[in-house]
N, C-alpha and C positions, 0 to 999 in steps of 0.2 A: 612631767606636765600638771600643774593641780588645776581639775576644773572649776569653775568659777559663773555663778548665776548671778544676776541682780532681777529683781523682781516687785512688781508695785503691786500689794493686797488691794482688791476691788471690793465693791460692795455685794456683787455678786458672788464672790468665791472667799467669803470671810465668816467660816464656820464655830469661830471662837473657841478654836483649839489650840494647845500648846505648838510651840514652832518645830519640834521634831515630828509630831504628829502632822503637820501642816504638811512639811517638807516630802514628808514618805505618802500621805493620803491624797491631799490635794496636788501636789506638783510632780508626785512619782518620780521624785529625783533619784531616790536612794529608800531601800527598805529600813525598817528601825534595825535591823541587825547592822546594817551597813553604814548608817549613820555613826553607829560609834567604832567601826572596824575601821572604816576610813574618816575618823576623826572631824565630823563637820565643827568646820567652825562659821559662825553666824554675828551678823551686825544688822541692827533694826537704825534705820533713821541715823546711819554712820556711828553708830555706838556698840562697842563688845554688849551680846547678851547670852543668858545662859538659855539651852535649849527648851526648856521650862516654861520661857515668857510664850505667855499668851497673847497670839497674832492679832492683829484690830487693824480694822478698815483703813487705808491710806498708809499704813506700814509701808517704806521701803526697805527691801531684804538683799543683804548682799551674803551670798553664800559662796563657801568653798572647802572643797576637803580632798584627800588624798587620793590620787587615782588608784585603779586596781593594778593588784600586782602585775607582768606580764606573765602569760602563760604561752609556753614552747607547743605549738601545734604540729604535730606529727603527719607530713603527709601522707594520703592514703591514694590510693589509686582506687576509687570507688564510681561506681557507672552512673554517670547522671543522663538523664531525658534533655537535651539541651536543644529548647525551639527556638533560639535564636542567637548568635555570638556575633562579635564583632572585636577588635583589639581593645575595645575601652570597658567592653560590659557583656553579660550573657543573660538571657531570661532562663529559667529551667523551670519544668514541671516536676516540682519535688513529690516524691513519694512518700504515702503516709507510713510513719512512724521513724523518718528519717528525722532527728534533730539539727536544727539549722546551726547551732554555735555551742561549742562545749561551757559546759557548767558541771558543776557535783555530779558526778556520777555518769558522765558521759563526754568523758574526753576524746575518745577517738568515734570514727564513724559517722561524724556531723559534714555537713554541708561544706563547713569552712573547712573540714580537714581535708575533702575532695578539692576543693579550690584552692588550697594551700600547694596538692599535687599538680594539678592544672598548671597553676602560676609558676612551679617550677623554684618558689622564693623560696622554699627553705623552711622559714622561720613566718610566723605571723603572731601578733602579739593581741592580748584581747583589751588593751586598751586602746588601741587605734582601731581594731575591728573591721581592718582593709577586708575588700569584699563582700561584707554583710551589710546592704542599704538597710533592712527591714526584716522581719520575722514573721515566721506561721509556726503556728504551736506545734508540737511534735505528733501528732495525730489527724494535723488538718494538711491535707495536697493540695497540691495545683501551683500556678503561676507565683512566679517570685524572681526577683532581679539582685543580681548581683553587680559588683564590677571589678576593675581589674588594677586598679591607679587610684591615688588617693582624690585626684583632681575630679574623677570620673563620679564617685563614691559621695564626695561633697555633692558636686551636680545635682546627683538622683536622691539624694537625705534632704536634700532643702526643697523638692518637690513635694514631698512626704512630709514636712514640717509646715509646710505653706497650705496645705489640704489641696495639692492640684491634681493630687492622681487620683484616679479612679479606679477601684476595685470594686470587684463583682462578684460574691460567693454564690454557691449552691449548697441548700443545704435540704435535708429529709427531717421535716419537725413533727414532733407525738401531737398531733390535731389539726385542727381546721381553723385561721383566723377568720376574726369575723367581718374584716373587711379584706379584700383580695389587694389594696396597695395600702400603705401606712407610712408613719414616720415615727419612731421612737426616739424621746430626748429626753435623759436623766444626767442624774451626776453616776459615776462607777466610781467604787471605794474599796480598800479591801476589807475582808471578812473578817471581823473582829473575832469569831468563834473558830474561823480557820484562815489562819494567817497565808495558806497556800491559794486561796480560791478570794471570788471578787462578789461583790453585791451590788445593788441599785440604790442608790440616796438620791434625796431630794433635797439633802442640806449642806453635803460635804462632798469631798473627793473630786474628782475630774469630769467636766461634761463630754458626753457622749453622745452618739448622735447617728441613727440607722436608719434607711430608708428598706422596704421590703414588698415583696411583689410575689403574690400567689402564681404558679405556674400550672399546678395539677392539686387536685385533692383524693382522697382516696374516704373511707368511712372513718379512720382516727387518724390520719397521717397527711403530709401536705410535702410538695417539693415547690420551695422558695428560693426565689434570690435574694441575697440581702446585699445593700450597697452602703458600705461603712464611711459616714463623713469625716469620723473622726477614728484615731487608731489606738484604744485602748486595749488593755491587755485583757484577751478573753472576751471583747464588747458583743461580740455576735452572740457567743453561749450564753454570756450574763443576759442581754437582751432577750434573747427568744424563751428563756426561763421566766424572764420576768413579765413576759407575756403569759405565761401560764403553758407555753408550749416548748418545752427542751427540745436541744436536736436529739437526735436518735442516735444511741450509742454514745453520749456523752458518759464520761464516769465520773465527773465532778457535780457537774449541773444537772443530771437527769438518774434516772433508776433504770434497771433491767428491764426491759421490755418484753411484753408476755410471749408476742409475735417474734421478734427479735433478738431472743435471749442472747445472742453470742454478736451481736453487731458492734462494730467498732464506730468510731465518731465519723456522723454522714458530714464532712463539711468540707469544700472543697472550693480552692481560690480557681476561679473560672476564667475570670479575664483581668486584665490590668491595662491599662493606658497610662502614659507616661513619655515624656519628651528624652530623647536619649540624647548621652552627648555627643553635642557637633550636630546636631539637629535644632531645626525650628518648629519644627510640628511634630505634635502628639502622635504616637504610634498604639495601636492596639494590639496586645499578644492575648488571646485564648486557647486554652486547652478543651479538651471534650471532658464528658462526665469519667471519672473512672469506673472499673466493671464492679465493685461493691455495690455502685450508686443503682445500676442495672438488675442485678442481682434483686435488689430489695424492691424495685419497682415491680420487676417480674412477679413475683411473689404478692405482691399489694394486687397487681392485676388479677392474677389466678382469684386471689381470694373473694375479689369482689364479684368477679365473674361468678364463682360457686356461691357468693349469697345473692345475687340476681337471679340465678337457676332455681 
């Protein structure tokens, strides 16, 4: 099956880019390498065009490309912390360090491998990704929802696409915010200097919105709740860095911390509100903070008491 997308360029998202860059950086459909490997075909206003064509306001893009080759998943009996399960889906408290879906260098030991074993279906393919509704970064722990059939997958995925899912993350950031509550609204685009990371932009990229609330502060650290309205790659990590307060332990967007040099990423998916397949009302699934948060907060509390004493 060849994926196809039709998109109209608006005044708000026309940064005067080449078509290939627009597809990669603004639409986020394919990476620059995937554009080539999957043979992106493009029409603008009904006419075939080269990928070097500059995108203009009101252009209508018709895009199609070859699907990714199927990758056989090996069923693996990996323990999962399941907080809810029925015949259609499961909500899991993902451990830090677990990759959600196989990729380069991570063909086994993923959440998808574990689901494959649990479903006893033998084989899953990357092209349709059954079971994987949304993703969490490898080093982000917490709530994630998965499905057991294609219909349930589509039902849940549509809620994410329509931004009807309410997600709340907990994070320990390096610094204290000027306001206890607020909203971050920017564009996010791939970092031209490091293609594996992303950065804030006000001219190009994909719109990203995050709400934040401070729960507790120490001298140079804060425990905050983050609620992303959009779901961009690395959004919370990029937005906290943009404010000048990166998440503690972030190896990409932060730096080695003096007080916690061995800290891992202090980002945790705390709760998820979503309508389950076959249900009419949204349900909230939440999990407690992991031990690594309490270890850091205990040390901060001791440090604060010592400073006050």
